[in-house]
N, C-alpha and C positions, 0 to 999 in steps of 0.2 A: 504494500500500500504506500510506503514511503516514496517509492520511485514511480508510482502510477501517476502520470501527468494529470489525470482527471480527478485524483483524490483531492479532498478539501485541503489537506495539509500541503500538498504540492501547489495548489492554487494560492494559498496564503503565502508560502515561501516566495513564489513568483511575484506576488504583489509587493512584498516587503523588499525583495531584491531590486525591483525597479526604482525604488525610492532611495536606495543607498547613495551616499556621497562617494566620490572617487577615492577619497582619502579621509582619514580622521582629522587631518589638518584643516579640512574645510569646515569643521565644527567650531564656529567662532562665537557661540552664544556667551551671554553674561555669566561671570562667576559670582557676582555680587549685585545687589540691588533688585528691585521688583521687576518681574517679567510678566508682561501681559500677553496672554495667549489669545489668538483669534477664535471665534466661535466654531470654525470648521475643525479645530483641534480639540478645544475644551468645550464640547457641546453639553457636557454635564459636569457640574462641580465648579470649583474655583477657576476664575479666569486670570487672576493675578496671584502669582506665587513668588516666594522669596527664596532664592537658592542658598541663602545663608542659614535657613532653618532646615534641619535634616529631613523632617517629614515632607515639607513642601518641596524640597529639592528632589527627593525620591519620586514624589507624585508628578512633578514637572517632567522628569525624565521618562517615567513610565507612560505618561500621557502622550508626549511628543513622539516617542518611539512607536507607540501603537497607532496613533492617529495622524501624525504629521506626514506631509509630502517631502520630497527631497529638499526643496528650499527651506521648509520649516525646520528640518533636521539641522541644516547648516546654520540657520539663524538662531535657533533656541538651545541647541546642545553645545556644550563646550568640551573639547577633546580631553583636557585634563580632568574635568569633573567626571566625564563618562568613564575614563580609565579608573579613577578612584572609586566610583560607585559600582562598577561592573561586578565585582565579586558577590555583592548582595543583590544588585539589580537583576542580574541574569536569572535569579531564582524567582523573581516577581513578575517577569514578563512572559509572554506566550512562548512556547517551544519554537514556533515558526520564526519569531523575531530573533530569539537567541541564536538559533542555528544559522540564520542568514548573516547576522552580524559577525558571529565567530568564524564563519567560513570566509567572509570577505576581509576580515581584519584579525589575523592570527594573534596580534598583541592583546586581544581581549580574552583569548583562551586561557583557562587556568593552567 
């Protein structure tokens, strides 16, 4: 089922793969200060998050990884914070997102 291109898992991986930046260096989001997410990303819950607060930082990254398009990923995620959060974050996101990001960016792998 994992390799079946018609499986839901394969479709999800393809969707997230299309959104990936070319490099983690493209992730230039804020490390500090309030971040206001657009409605197409944060359609439920908080729109303004503070990456200085651990729970809000984790929520910001989970939301953007799950709902953001390529430009959103680059705009709202920060390379350094993503690398710092990944050991915990990869347990809180979907398997499809985790697999796609770790395949594309080996530096995220444990």
